[in-house]
Jmol script that loads the backbone (N, CA, C; Angstrom):
load data "model"
ATOM      1  N   MET A   1     -27.363-178.754  21.616  1.00  0.00           N
ATOM      2  CA  MET A   1     -27.311-178.753  23.049  1.00  0.00           C
ATOM      3  C   MET A   1     -28.902-178.523  22.891  1.00  0.00           C
ATOM      4  N   THR A   2     -29.409-179.546  23.890  1.00  0.00           N
ATOM      5  CA  THR A   2     -31.210-178.960  24.068  1.00  0.00           C
ATOM      6  C   THR A   2     -31.530-177.707  24.983  1.00  0.00           C
ATOM      7  N   TYR A   3     -32.546-177.714  24.747  1.00  0.00           N
ATOM      8  CA  TYR A   3     -33.187-176.659  25.559  1.00  0.00           C
ATOM      9  C   TYR A   3     -33.373-176.533  27.091  1.00  0.00           C
ATOM     10  N   THR A   4     -33.285-177.901  27.418  1.00  0.00           N
ATOM     11  CA  THR A   4     -33.457-178.087  28.583  1.00  0.00           C
ATOM     12  C   THR A   4     -32.002-178.231  29.614  1.00  0.00           C
ATOM     13  N   ALA A   5     -30.595-178.484  28.371  1.00  0.00           N
ATOM     14  CA  ALA A   5     -29.706-178.709  29.073  1.00  0.00           C
ATOM     15  C   ALA A   5     -29.495-176.896  29.485  1.00  0.00           C
ATOM     16  N   ALA A   6     -29.393-176.108  28.550  1.00  0.00           N
ATOM     17  CA  ALA A   6     -29.119-174.706  28.473  1.00  0.00           C
ATOM     18  C   ALA A   6     -29.753-174.415  29.798  1.00  0.00           C
ATOM     19  N   ALA A   7     -31.239-174.567  29.576  1.00  0.00           N
ATOM     20  CA  ALA A   7     -32.031-173.990  31.152  1.00  0.00           C
ATOM     21  C   ALA A   7     -31.025-174.635  32.249  1.00  0.00           C
ATOM     22  N   ALA A   8     -30.633-175.713  32.306  1.00  0.00           N
ATOM     23  CA  ALA A   8     -30.399-176.104  33.587  1.00  0.00           C
ATOM     24  C   ALA A   8     -28.365-175.623  33.676  1.00  0.00           C
ATOM     25  N   ILE A   9     -27.890-175.394  32.735  1.00  0.00           N
ATOM     26  CA  ILE A   9     -26.500-174.437  32.852  1.00  0.00           C
ATOM     27  C   ILE A   9     -27.015-173.293  33.327  1.00  0.00           C
ATOM     28  N   GLY A  10     -28.092-172.567  33.171  1.00  0.00           N
ATOM     29  CA  GLY A  10     -28.027-171.353  33.277  1.00  0.00           C
ATOM     30  C   GLY A  10     -28.802-170.840  34.859  1.00  0.00           C
ATOM     31  N   VAL A  11     -29.406-172.325  34.894  1.00  0.00           N
ATOM     32  CA  VAL A  11     -29.454-171.732  36.658  1.00  0.00           C
ATOM     33  C   VAL A  11     -28.673-171.919  37.341  1.00  0.00           C
ATOM     34  N   ILE A  12     -27.365-172.714  36.849  1.00  0.00           N
ATOM     35  CA  ILE A  12     -25.897-173.230  37.862  1.00  0.00           C
ATOM     36  C   ILE A  12     -25.797-172.151  37.791  1.00  0.00           C
ATOM     37  N   SER A  13     -24.908-171.620  36.813  1.00  0.00           N
ATOM     38  CA  SER A  13     -24.189-170.339  36.517  1.00  0.00           C
ATOM     39  C   SER A  13     -24.882-169.344  37.608  1.00  0.00           C
ATOM     40  N   ALA A  14     -26.133-169.125  37.647  1.00  0.00           N
ATOM     41  CA  ALA A  14     -26.642-168.002  38.220  1.00  0.00           C
ATOM     42  C   ALA A  14     -26.906-168.189  39.696  1.00  0.00           C
ATOM     43  N   VAL A  15     -26.610-169.227  39.673  1.00  0.00           N
ATOM     44  CA  VAL A  15     -26.811-169.638  41.553  1.00  0.00           C
ATOM     45  C   VAL A  15     -25.211-169.874  42.028  1.00  0.00           C
ATOM     46  N   VAL A  16     -23.940-170.113  41.206  1.00  0.00           N
ATOM     47  CA  VAL A  16     -22.636-170.277  41.268  1.00  0.00           C
ATOM     48  C   VAL A  16     -22.432-168.635  41.359  1.00  0.00           C
ATOM     49  N   LEU A  17     -22.622-167.842  40.148  1.00  0.00           N
ATOM     50  CA  LEU A  17     -22.727-166.316  40.023  1.00  0.00           C
ATOM     51  C   LEU A  17     -22.963-165.646  42.152  1.00  0.00           C
ATOM     52  N   ASP A  18     -24.051-166.519  42.166  1.00  0.00           N
ATOM     53  CA  ASP A  18     -24.955-165.325  43.328  1.00  0.00           C
ATOM     54  C   ASP A  18     -23.843-166.238  44.448  1.00  0.00           C
ATOM     55  N   VAL A  19     -23.764-167.327  44.672  1.00  0.00           N
ATOM     56  CA  VAL A  19     -23.438-167.838  46.029  1.00  0.00           C
ATOM     57  C   VAL A  19     -21.732-167.884  46.488  1.00  0.00           C
ATOM     58  N   LEU A  20     -21.268-167.604  45.229  1.00  0.00           N
ATOM     59  CA  LEU A  20     -19.655-168.173  44.812  1.00  0.00           C
ATOM     60  C   LEU A  20     -18.852-166.946  44.672  1.00  0.00           C
ATOM     61  N   LEU A  21     -19.240-166.550  43.125  1.00  0.00           N
ATOM     62  CA  LEU A  21     -18.501-165.433  43.041  1.00  0.00           C
ATOM     63  C   LEU A  21     -18.884-164.177  43.623  1.00  0.00           C
ATOM     64  N   LEU A  22     -19.747-163.833  43.965  1.00  0.00           N
ATOM     65  CA  LEU A  22     -20.070-162.151  43.714  1.00  0.00           C
ATOM     66  C   LEU A  22     -20.211-162.372  45.227  1.00  0.00           C
ATOM     67  N   ARG A  23     -20.946-163.280  45.989  1.00  0.00           N
ATOM     68  CA  ARG A  23     -21.267-163.478  47.315  1.00  0.00           C
ATOM     69  C   ARG A  23     -22.212-162.796  47.901  1.00  0.00           C
ATOM     70  N   THR A  24     -23.172-162.497  47.017  1.00  0.00           N
ATOM     71  CA  THR A  24     -24.027-161.942  47.348  1.00  0.00           C
ATOM     72  C   THR A  24     -25.517-162.461  48.141  1.00  0.00           C
ATOM     73  N   ARG A  25     -25.208-163.828  47.950  1.00  0.00           N
ATOM     74  CA  ARG A  25     -26.216-165.033  48.623  1.00  0.00           C
ATOM     75  C   ARG A  25     -27.397-164.243  48.751  1.00  0.00           C
ATOM     76  N   LEU A  26     -27.893-164.107  47.514  1.00  0.00           N
ATOM     77  CA  LEU A  26     -29.748-163.607  47.418  1.00  0.00           C
ATOM     78  C   LEU A  26     -30.451-164.792  47.922  1.00  0.00           C
ATOM     79  N   VAL A  27     -29.895-165.962  46.765  1.00  0.00           N
ATOM     80  CA  VAL A  27     -30.569-167.231  46.915  1.00  0.00           C
ATOM     81  C   VAL A  27     -30.779-167.653  47.929  1.00  0.00           C
ATOM     82  N   LEU A  28     -30.046-167.372  49.385  1.00  0.00           N
ATOM     83  CA  LEU A  28     -29.664-167.994  50.586  1.00  0.00           C
ATOM     84  C   LEU A  28     -30.993-167.333  51.445  1.00  0.00           C
ATOM     85  N   GLY A  29     -31.259-166.140  50.920  1.00  0.00           N
ATOM     86  CA  GLY A  29     -32.110-165.195  52.071  1.00  0.00           C
ATOM     87  C   GLY A  29     -33.759-165.487  51.763  1.00  0.00           C
ATOM     88  N   ARG A  30     -33.874-164.469  52.689  1.00  0.00           N
ATOM     89  CA  ARG A  30     -35.878-164.807  53.033  1.00  0.00           C
ATOM     90  C   ARG A  30     -36.133-163.656  51.647  1.00  0.00           C
ATOM     91  N   VAL A  31     -35.584-162.551  51.828  1.00  0.00           N
ATOM     92  CA  VAL A  31     -36.442-161.356  50.787  1.00  0.00           C
ATOM     93  C   VAL A  31     -36.592-161.941  49.233  1.00  0.00           C
ATOM     94  N   PHE A  32     -35.513-162.476  48.611  1.00  0.00           N
ATOM     95  CA  PHE A  32     -35.451-163.346  47.575  1.00  0.00           C
ATOM     96  C   PHE A  32     -36.551-163.747  47.021  1.00  0.00           C
ATOM     97  N   TRP A  33     -36.775-165.266  48.430  1.00  0.00           N
ATOM     98  CA  TRP A  33     -38.024-166.142  47.985  1.00  0.00           C
ATOM     99  C   TRP A  33     -39.140-165.123  48.370  1.00  0.00           C
ATOM    100  N   CYS A  34     -39.446-164.444  49.285  1.00  0.00           N
ATOM    101  CA  CYS A  34     -40.612-163.497  49.580  1.00  0.00           C
ATOM    102  C   CYS A  34     -41.057-162.920  48.255  1.00  0.00           C
ATOM    103  N   ALA A  35     -39.921-162.390  47.572  1.00  0.00           N
ATOM    104  CA  ALA A  35     -40.239-161.759  45.999  1.00  0.00           C
ATOM    105  C   ALA A  35     -40.290-162.438  44.666  1.00  0.00           C
ATOM    106  N   TYR A  36     -39.508-163.447  44.658  1.00  0.00           N
ATOM    107  CA  TYR A  36     -39.722-164.172  43.501  1.00  0.00           C
ATOM    108  C   TYR A  36     -41.036-164.505  43.206  1.00  0.00           C
ATOM    109  N   PRO A  37     -42.111-165.163  43.989  1.00  0.00           N
ATOM    110  CA  PRO A  37     -43.318-165.472  43.766  1.00  0.00           C
ATOM    111  C   PRO A  37     -44.225-164.460  42.783  1.00  0.00           C
ATOM    112  N   ILE A  38     -43.631-163.080  42.994  1.00  0.00           N
ATOM    113  CA  ILE A  38     -44.369-161.606  42.083  1.00  0.00           C
ATOM    114  C   ILE A  38     -43.703-161.916  40.695  1.00  0.00           C
ATOM    115  N   VAL A  39     -42.669-162.210  40.164  1.00  0.00           N
ATOM    116  CA  VAL A  39     -41.969-162.405  39.383  1.00  0.00           C
ATOM    117  C   VAL A  39     -42.294-163.779  38.617  1.00  0.00           C
ATOM    118  N   PHE A  40     -42.606-164.614  39.312  1.00  0.00           N
ATOM    119  CA  PHE A  40     -42.549-165.645  38.707  1.00  0.00           C
ATOM    120  C   PHE A  40     -44.302-165.394  38.160  1.00  0.00           C
ATOM    121  N   ALA A  41     -45.620-165.285  38.680  1.00  0.00           N
ATOM    122  CA  ALA A  41     -46.312-164.771  38.113  1.00  0.00           C
ATOM    123  C   ALA A  41     -46.820-164.138  36.940  1.00  0.00           C
ATOM    124  N   PHE A  42     -46.370-163.133  37.218  1.00  0.00           N
ATOM    125  CA  PHE A  42     -46.061-162.505  35.566  1.00  0.00           C
ATOM    126  C   PHE A  42     -45.283-163.003  34.480  1.00  0.00           C
ATOM    127  N   GLN A  43     -44.205-164.469  35.092  1.00  0.00           N
ATOM    128  CA  GLN A  43     -43.667-164.752  34.208  1.00  0.00           C
ATOM    129  C   GLN A  43     -44.445-165.625  33.500  1.00  0.00           C
ATOM    130  N   LEU A  44     -45.308-166.366  34.552  1.00  0.00           N
ATOM    131  CA  LEU A  44     -46.482-167.352  33.901  1.00  0.00           C
ATOM    132  C   LEU A  44     -47.546-167.228  32.964  1.00  0.00           C
ATOM    133  N   LEU A  45     -47.830-165.447  33.117  1.00  0.00           N
ATOM    134  CA  LEU A  45     -48.732-164.972  32.720  1.00  0.00           C
ATOM    135  C   LEU A  45     -48.308-164.526  31.097  1.00  0.00           C
ATOM    136  N   SER A  46     -47.050-164.359  30.857  1.00  0.00           N
ATOM    137  CA  SER A  46     -46.950-163.863  29.535  1.00  0.00           C
ATOM    138  C   SER A  46     -46.030-165.020  28.940  1.00  0.00           C
ATOM    139  N   ASN A  47     -45.417-166.359  29.987  1.00  0.00           N
ATOM    140  CA  ASN A  47     -45.132-167.325  28.859  1.00  0.00           C
ATOM    141  C   ASN A  47     -46.728-167.910  28.495  1.00  0.00           C
ATOM    142  N   GLY A  48     -47.387-167.946  28.946  1.00  0.00           N
ATOM    143  CA  GLY A  48     -48.427-168.348  28.979  1.00  0.00           C
ATOM    144  C   GLY A  48     -49.119-168.067  27.936  1.00  0.00           C
ATOM    145  N   ILE A  49     -49.502-166.141  27.627  1.00  0.00           N
ATOM    146  CA  ILE A  49     -49.957-165.336  26.494  1.00  0.00           C
ATOM    147  C   ILE A  49     -48.979-166.064  25.313  1.00  0.00           C
ATOM    148  N   LEU A  50     -47.853-166.101  25.086  1.00  0.00           N
ATOM    149  CA  LEU A  50     -46.887-166.373  24.592  1.00  0.00           C
ATOM    150  C   LEU A  50     -47.182-167.417  23.833  1.00  0.00           C
ATOM    151  N   THR A  51     -46.952-168.695  24.559  1.00  0.00           N
ATOM    152  CA  THR A  51     -46.943-169.793  23.769  1.00  0.00           C
ATOM    153  C   THR A  51     -48.097-170.495  23.752  1.00  0.00           C
ATOM    154  N   GLY A  52     -49.368-169.738  24.354  1.00  0.00           N
ATOM    155  CA  GLY A  52     -50.845-170.176  24.154  1.00  0.00           C
ATOM    156  C   GLY A  52     -51.062-170.297  23.090  1.00  0.00           C
ATOM    157  N   ARG A  53     -50.645-168.796  22.441  1.00  0.00           N
ATOM    158  CA  ARG A  53     -51.517-168.239  21.131  1.00  0.00           C
ATOM    159  C   ARG A  53     -50.276-168.865  19.910  1.00  0.00           C
ATOM    160  N   GLY A  54     -49.192-169.688  20.189  1.00  0.00           N
ATOM    161  CA  GLY A  54     -48.715-169.537  19.354  1.00  0.00           C
ATOM    162  C   GLY A  54     -47.528-168.793  18.887  1.00  0.00           C
ATOM    163  N   VAL A  55     -47.214-168.000  19.499  1.00  0.00           N
ATOM    164  CA  VAL A  55     -46.516-166.872  19.386  1.00  0.00           C
ATOM    165  C   VAL A  55     -45.217-167.484  19.009  1.00  0.00           C
ATOM    166  N   VAL A  56     -45.068-168.357  19.971  1.00  0.00           N
ATOM    167  CA  VAL A  56     -43.643-168.899  20.466  1.00  0.00           C
ATOM    168  C   VAL A  56     -43.532-170.526  20.502  1.00  0.00           C
ATOM    169  N   LEU A  57     -43.311-170.896  19.540  1.00  0.00           N
ATOM    170  CA  LEU A  57     -42.967-172.707  19.578  1.00  0.00           C
ATOM    171  C   LEU A  57     -41.914-172.957  19.775  1.00  0.00           C
ATOM    172  N   TYR A  58     -42.027-174.383  20.286  1.00  0.00           N
ATOM    173  CA  TYR A  58     -40.553-175.487  21.163  1.00  0.00           C
ATOM    174  C   TYR A  58     -40.646-176.531  20.312  1.00  0.00           C
ATOM    175  N   ARG A  59     -39.800-176.701  19.627  1.00  0.00           N
ATOM    176  CA  ARG A  59     -39.292-178.040  18.875  1.00  0.00           C
ATOM    177  C   ARG A  59     -39.878-179.520  20.033  1.00  0.00           C
ATOM    178  N   PRO A  60     -40.555-180.229  20.201  1.00  0.00           N
ATOM    179  CA  PRO A  60     -40.942-181.233  21.088  1.00  0.00           C
ATOM    180  C   PRO A  60     -39.682-181.807  21.435  1.00  0.00           C
ATOM    181  N   SER A  61     -38.974-182.177  20.829  1.00  0.00           N
ATOM    182  CA  SER A  61     -37.537-182.995  21.134  1.00  0.00           C
ATOM    183  C   SER A  61     -36.402-181.734  21.812  1.00  0.00           C
ATOM    184  N   ALA A  62     -36.402-181.195  22.023  1.00  0.00           N
ATOM    185  CA  ALA A  62     -35.879-179.871  22.568  1.00  0.00           C
ATOM    186  C   ALA A  62     -36.080-179.610  24.115  1.00  0.00           C
ATOM    187  N   ILE A  63     -36.870-180.121  24.267  1.00  0.00           N
ATOM    188  CA  ILE A  63     -37.536-179.757  25.496  1.00  0.00           C
ATOM    189  C   ILE A  63     -38.213-180.831  26.454  1.00  0.00           C
ATOM    190  N   ILE A  64     -38.296-180.872  27.448  1.00  0.00           N
ATOM    191  CA  ILE A  64     -38.914-182.136  27.989  1.00  0.00           C
ATOM    192  C   ILE A  64     -40.252-182.280  28.013  1.00  0.00           C
ATOM    193  N   GLY A  65     -40.942-181.169  27.494  1.00  0.00           N
ATOM    194  CA  GLY A  65     -42.459-181.513  26.936  1.00  0.00           C
ATOM    195  C   GLY A  65     -43.416-181.039  28.569  1.00  0.00           C
ATOM    196  N   LEU A  66     -43.072-180.642  29.938  1.00  0.00           N
ATOM    197  CA  LEU A  66     -43.080-180.574  31.150  1.00  0.00           C
ATOM    198  C   LEU A  66     -43.880-179.394  30.968  1.00  0.00           C
ATOM    199  N   ARG A  67     -45.310-178.604  30.749  1.00  0.00           N
ATOM    200  CA  ARG A  67     -45.551-177.386  30.671  1.00  0.00           C
ATOM    201  C   ARG A  67     -46.370-176.497  31.831  1.00  0.00           C
ATOM    202  N   LEU A  68     -46.222-175.545  32.104  1.00  0.00           N
ATOM    203  CA  LEU A  68     -47.079-174.712  33.013  1.00  0.00           C
ATOM    204  C   LEU A  68     -47.525-173.848  32.738  1.00  0.00           C
ATOM    205  N   VAL A  69     -48.798-173.880  32.405  1.00  0.00           N
ATOM    206  CA  VAL A  69     -49.502-172.596  31.752  1.00  0.00           C
ATOM    207  C   VAL A  69     -49.434-172.730  30.631  1.00  0.00           C
ATOM    208  N   HIS A  70     -48.750-173.381  29.690  1.00  0.00           N
ATOM    209  CA  HIS A  70     -48.746-173.691  28.284  1.00  0.00           C
ATOM    210  C   HIS A  70     -47.100-173.390  28.582  1.00  0.00           C
ATOM    211  N   ALA A  71     -46.308-173.214  29.363  1.00  0.00           N
ATOM    212  CA  ALA A  71     -45.152-172.413  29.237  1.00  0.00           C
ATOM    213  C   ALA A  71     -44.454-173.666  29.653  1.00  0.00           C
ATOM    214  N   PRO A  72     -43.003-174.172  28.891  1.00  0.00           N
ATOM    215  CA  PRO A  72     -42.302-175.402  29.097  1.00  0.00           C
ATOM    216  C   PRO A  72     -41.279-175.013  30.765  1.00  0.00           C
ATOM    217  N   VAL A  73     -41.444-175.803  31.457  1.00  0.00           N
ATOM    218  CA  VAL A  73     -40.632-175.286  32.677  1.00  0.00           C
ATOM    219  C   VAL A  73     -38.846-174.844  32.024  1.00  0.00           C
ATOM    220  N   GLU A  74     -38.722-175.270  31.109  1.00  0.00           N
ATOM    221  CA  GLU A  74     -37.476-174.516  30.979  1.00  0.00           C
ATOM    222  C   GLU A  74     -37.245-173.099  30.841  1.00  0.00           C
ATOM    223  N   ASP A  75     -38.677-172.610  30.221  1.00  0.00           N
ATOM    224  CA  ASP A  75     -38.778-171.460  30.160  1.00  0.00           C
ATOM    225  C   ASP A  75     -38.339-170.803  31.343  1.00  0.00           C
ATOM    226  N   LEU A  76     -38.987-171.047  32.217  1.00  0.00           N
ATOM    227  CA  LEU A  76     -39.123-170.719  33.585  1.00  0.00           C
ATOM    228  C   LEU A  76     -38.130-171.335  34.330  1.00  0.00           C
ATOM    229  N   ALA A  77     -37.082-171.949  34.096  1.00  0.00           N
ATOM    230  CA  ALA A  77     -35.376-171.835  34.910  1.00  0.00           C
ATOM    231  C   ALA A  77     -34.972-171.010  33.946  1.00  0.00           C
ATOM    232  N   PHE A  78     -34.693-170.983  32.654  1.00  0.00           N
ATOM    233  CA  PHE A  78     -34.224-169.273  32.601  1.00  0.00           C
ATOM    234  C   PHE A  78     -34.944-168.271  33.142  1.00  0.00           C
ATOM    235  N   GLY A  79     -35.894-168.124  33.384  1.00  0.00           N
ATOM    236  CA  GLY A  79     -36.177-166.540  33.957  1.00  0.00           C
ATOM    237  C   GLY A  79     -35.864-166.747  35.384  1.00  0.00           C
ATOM    238  N   PHE A  80     -35.987-167.347  35.907  1.00  0.00           N
ATOM    239  CA  PHE A  80     -35.135-167.993  37.330  1.00  0.00           C
ATOM    240  C   PHE A  80     -34.058-167.100  37.295  1.00  0.00           C
ATOM    241  N   ALA A  81     -33.315-167.925  36.342  1.00  0.00           N
ATOM    242  CA  ALA A  81     -31.631-167.707  36.240  1.00  0.00           C
ATOM    243  C   ALA A  81     -31.702-165.667  35.763  1.00  0.00           C
ATOM    244  N   LEU A  82     -32.268-165.844  34.937  1.00  0.00           N
ATOM    245  CA  LEU A  82     -31.826-164.102  34.722  1.00  0.00           C
ATOM    246  C   LEU A  82     -32.729-162.990  35.614  1.00  0.00           C
ATOM    247  N   VAL A  83     -33.715-163.407  36.513  1.00  0.00           N
ATOM    248  CA  VAL A  83     -33.701-162.715  37.878  1.00  0.00           C
ATOM    249  C   VAL A  83     -32.791-162.741  38.942  1.00  0.00           C
ATOM    250  N   LEU A  84     -32.015-164.072  38.742  1.00  0.00           N
ATOM    251  CA  LEU A  84     -30.999-164.118  40.066  1.00  0.00           C
ATOM    252  C   LEU A  84     -29.940-163.821  39.539  1.00  0.00           C
ATOM    253  N   ALA A  85     -29.382-163.967  38.188  1.00  0.00           N
ATOM    254  CA  ALA A  85     -28.579-163.065  37.561  1.00  0.00           C
ATOM    255  C   ALA A  85     -28.192-161.451  38.023  1.00  0.00           C
ATOM    256  N   THR A  86     -29.431-160.989  37.533  1.00  0.00           N
ATOM    257  CA  THR A  86     -29.633-159.582  37.616  1.00  0.00           C
ATOM    258  C   THR A  86     -29.732-158.968  38.786  1.00  0.00           C
ATOM    259  N   LEU A  87     -29.944-159.249  39.722  1.00  0.00           N
ATOM    260  CA  LEU A  87     -30.527-158.851  41.118  1.00  0.00           C
ATOM    261  C   LEU A  87     -29.054-159.095  42.027  1.00  0.00           C
ATOM    262  N   SER A  88     -28.373-160.103  41.509  1.00  0.00           N
ATOM    263  CA  SER A  88     -27.257-160.598  42.341  1.00  0.00           C
ATOM    264  C   SER A  88     -25.960-159.464  41.927  1.00  0.00           C
ATOM    265  N   LEU A  89     -25.968-159.113  40.155  1.00  0.00           N
ATOM    266  CA  LEU A  89     -25.079-158.076  39.951  1.00  0.00           C
ATOM    267  C   LEU A  89     -25.532-156.851  40.469  1.00  0.00           C
ATOM    268  N   TRP A  90     -26.558-156.867  40.118  1.00  0.00           N
ATOM    269  CA  TRP A  90     -27.040-155.180  40.631  1.00  0.00           C
ATOM    270  C   TRP A  90     -26.961-154.969  42.180  1.00  0.00           C
ATOM    271  N   THR A  91     -26.829-155.902  43.091  1.00  0.00           N
ATOM    272  CA  THR A  91     -26.804-156.264  44.381  1.00  0.00           C
ATOM    273  C   THR A  91     -25.428-156.246  44.598  1.00  0.00           C
ATOM    274  N   PHE A  92     -24.268-156.621  44.051  1.00  0.00           N
ATOM    275  CA  PHE A  92     -22.926-156.275  43.849  1.00  0.00           C
ATOM    276  C   PHE A  92     -22.418-155.119  43.426  1.00  0.00           C
ATOM    277  N   LEU A  93     -23.075-154.606  42.817  1.00  0.00           N
ATOM    278  CA  LEU A  93     -22.652-153.165  41.867  1.00  0.00           C
ATOM    279  C   LEU A  93     -22.862-151.948  42.812  1.00  0.00           C
ATOM    280  N   ARG A  94     -24.295-152.268  43.162  1.00  0.00           N
ATOM    281  CA  ARG A  94     -24.540-150.448  44.259  1.00  0.00           C
ATOM    282  C   ARG A  94     -23.874-150.164  44.978  1.00  0.00           C
ATOM    283  N   PRO A  95     -23.693-148.318  45.162  1.00  0.00           N
ATOM    284  CA  PRO A  95     -23.034-147.682  45.669  1.00  0.00           C
ATOM    285  C   PRO A  95     -23.117-148.238  47.338  1.00  0.00           C
ATOM    286  N   ARG A  96     -22.157-148.058  47.767  1.00  0.00           N
ATOM    287  CA  ARG A  96     -22.657-148.706  49.400  1.00  0.00           C
ATOM    288  C   ARG A  96     -22.689-147.314  49.717  1.00  0.00           C
ATOM    289  N   ALA A  97     -23.290-147.428  51.095  1.00  0.00           N
ATOM    290  CA  ALA A  97     -23.534-145.988  52.132  1.00  0.00           C
ATOM    291  C   ALA A  97     -22.511-145.776  52.522  1.00  0.00           C
ATOM    292  N   ALA A  98     -22.230-144.594  52.585  1.00  0.00           N
ATOM    293  CA  ALA A  98     -20.845-143.795  53.400  1.00  0.00           C
ATOM    294  C   ALA A  98     -21.410-144.227  54.560  1.00  0.00           C
ATOM    295  N   SER A  99     -19.860-144.231  55.143  1.00  0.00           N
ATOM    296  CA  SER A  99     -20.283-144.185  56.863  1.00  0.00           C
ATOM    297  C   SER A  99     -20.310-142.830  57.292  1.00  0.00           C
ATOM    298  N   PRO A 100     -20.977-143.281  58.292  1.00  0.00           N
ATOM    299  CA  PRO A 100     -21.272-141.764  59.292  1.00  0.00           C
ATOM    300  C   PRO A 100     -20.405-141.103  59.816  1.00  0.00           C
ATOM    301  N   PRO A 101     -19.752-139.483  59.470  1.00  0.00           N
ATOM    302  CA  PRO A 101     -19.160-139.308  59.880  1.00  0.00           C
ATOM    303  C   PRO A 101     -18.863-139.152  61.238  1.00  0.00           C
ATOM    304  N   GLY A 102     -17.599-138.813  61.528  1.00  0.00           N
ATOM    305  CA  GLY A 102     -17.255-139.110  62.431  1.00  0.00           C
ATOM    306  C   GLY A 102     -15.391-139.784  62.753  1.00  0.00           C
ATOM    307  N   PRO A 103     -15.112-139.909  63.513  1.00  0.00           N
ATOM    308  CA  PRO A 103     -13.254-140.211  64.045  1.00  0.00           C
ATOM    309  C   PRO A 103     -13.402-141.262  62.916  1.00  0.00           C
ATOM    310  N   GLY A 104     -12.023-141.665  62.299  1.00  0.00           N
ATOM    311  CA  GLY A 104     -12.054-142.904  61.370  1.00  0.00           C
ATOM    312  C   GLY A 104     -10.965-143.649  62.513  1.00  0.00           C
ATOM    313  N   PRO A 105     -10.048-144.783  61.606  1.00  0.00           N
ATOM    314  CA  PRO A 105     -10.017-145.830  62.898  1.00  0.00           C
ATOM    315  C   PRO A 105      -8.502-145.048  63.324  1.00  0.00           C
ATOM    316  N   SER A 106      -7.761-143.870  62.374  1.00  0.00           N
ATOM    317  CA  SER A 106      -6.744-143.514  62.914  1.00  0.00           C
ATOM    318  C   SER A 106      -6.745-142.553  63.540  1.00  0.00           C
ATOM    319  N   GLU A 107      -7.994-141.650  63.706  1.00  0.00           N
ATOM    320  CA  GLU A 107      -7.938-140.546  64.473  1.00  0.00           C
ATOM    321  C   GLU A 107      -8.730-140.973  66.066  1.00  0.00           C
ATOM    322  N   PRO A 108      -7.795-140.307  67.015  1.00  0.00           N
ATOM    323  CA  PRO A 108      -8.164-140.333  68.743  1.00  0.00           C
ATOM    324  C   PRO A 108     -10.021-139.872  68.765  1.00  0.00           C
ATOM    325  N   PRO A 109     -10.650-140.543  69.461  1.00  0.00           N
ATOM    326  CA  PRO A 109     -11.904-139.824  69.694  1.00  0.00           C
ATOM    327  C   PRO A 109     -12.218-138.376  70.471  1.00  0.00           C
ATOM    328  N   ALA A 110     -12.735-137.603  69.640  1.00  0.00           N
ATOM    329  CA  ALA A 110     -12.850-136.110  70.119  1.00  0.00           C
ATOM    330  C   ALA A 110     -12.290-135.726  72.195  1.00  0.00           C
ATOM    331  N   PRO A 111     -12.333-135.705  73.098  1.00  0.00           N
ATOM    332  CA  PRO A 111     -12.215-134.865  74.171  1.00  0.00           C
ATOM    333  C   PRO A 111     -13.649-134.898  74.725  1.00  0.00           C
ATOM    334  N   ARG A 112     -13.871-135.293  75.564  1.00  0.00           N
ATOM    335  CA  ARG A 112     -15.504-134.762  76.210  1.00  0.00           C
ATOM    336  C   ARG A 112     -15.930-133.304  76.833  1.00  0.00           C
ATOM    337  N   PRO A 113     -16.557-132.860  76.564  1.00  0.00           N
ATOM    338  CA  PRO A 113     -16.525-131.632  77.623  1.00  0.00           C
ATOM    339  C   PRO A 113     -16.767-131.811  79.008  1.00  0.00           C
TER     340      PRO A 113
END
end "model"
wireframe off; spacefill off
backbone 0.3
color backbone group
């Protein structure tokens, strides 16, 4: 399997996890897309440093060759998948706010004075 195929599977899996399995639907909301450029900028910075200085190398036959700030686009796709999957799980597993105190569905409302 090439790095390109693995990255595509990662992105598809993260979107399916978010939209269909956990139903958090972060990828469909404005908040995710407003926050993601911040993550993307730091991902470009770190990938650019690591790949530009030769700390991380890629076999040319395993990637499509398109790079952005020295980083293969597959790295950026993997980063997207990782961030989306993590935020989806975090959103899904976070404790829900307790309902405000008051009569429950089976209790009649208190009489007014």
